[in-house]
C-alpha positions in Angstrom: 17.6 47.7 59.0 15.1 45.6 56.9 14.5 41.9 57.4 16.0 41.2 54.0 19.2 43.1 55.0 19.4 41.1 58.3 19.0 37.8 56.4 21.7 38.9 53.9 24.2 39.7 56.6 23.6 36.5 58.5 23.7 34.5 55.2 27.1 36.0 54.3 28.5 34.6 57.6 27.4 31.0 56.8 29.6 28.4 55.1 28.8 27.7 51.4 26.8 24.5 52.0 24.6 26.3 54.6 24.1 29.2 52.1 23.0 26.7 49.5 20.6 25.1 52.0 19.2 28.6 52.8 18.8 29.4 49.1 16.8 26.2 48.7 14.5 27.2 51.6 14.0 30.7 50.1 13.2 29.2 46.7 10.7 26.8 48.3 9.0 29.7 50.1 8.9 31.7 47.0 6.8 28.9 45.3 3.9 29.9 47.5 3.3 26.6 49.4 0.2 28.1 51.0 -1.7 28.0 47.7 -0.6 24.4 47.3 -1.8 23.5 50.8 -5.2 25.0 50.0 -5.4 23.0 46.8 -4.6 19.8 48.7 -7.2 20.7 51.3 -9.9 21.2 48.7 -8.9 17.9 47.0 -8.9 16.0 50.3 -12.4 17.4 51.2 -13.8 16.4 47.8 -12.4 12.9 48.2 -13.8 12.6 51.7 -17.2 13.7 50.5 -17.2 11.5 47.5 -20.3 9.3 47.3 -22.1 11.1 50.2 -24.6 12.6 47.7 -26.5 9.2 47.6 -26.6 8.8 51.4 -29.9 9.0 53.3 -29.9 11.7 55.9 -32.3 12.2 58.8 -35.0 14.9 58.5 -34.2 17.8 60.8 -36.9 20.1 59.6 -39.5 19.2 62.3 -39.7 20.2 66.0 -36.6 19.7 68.2 -36.2 16.2 69.3 -35.1 16.5 72.9 -36.4 16.0 76.4 -36.8 18.9 78.8 -34.5 18.6 81.8 -36.6 18.5 85.0 
């Protein structure tokens, strides 16, 4: 029995208001919220990095700056 068939059988046993709630959940999942989450993540990162282009950063191109443990 497929997952869709199992969901169908269980949904039939639910009262009408629970079936309506289940339908809303399925429709929400069908909208691909993962893509929306990725879009918000990119937007959030871009806002967090906003203005950092002008920041002065230390120069890490030279020799390592650490003391040898003795």
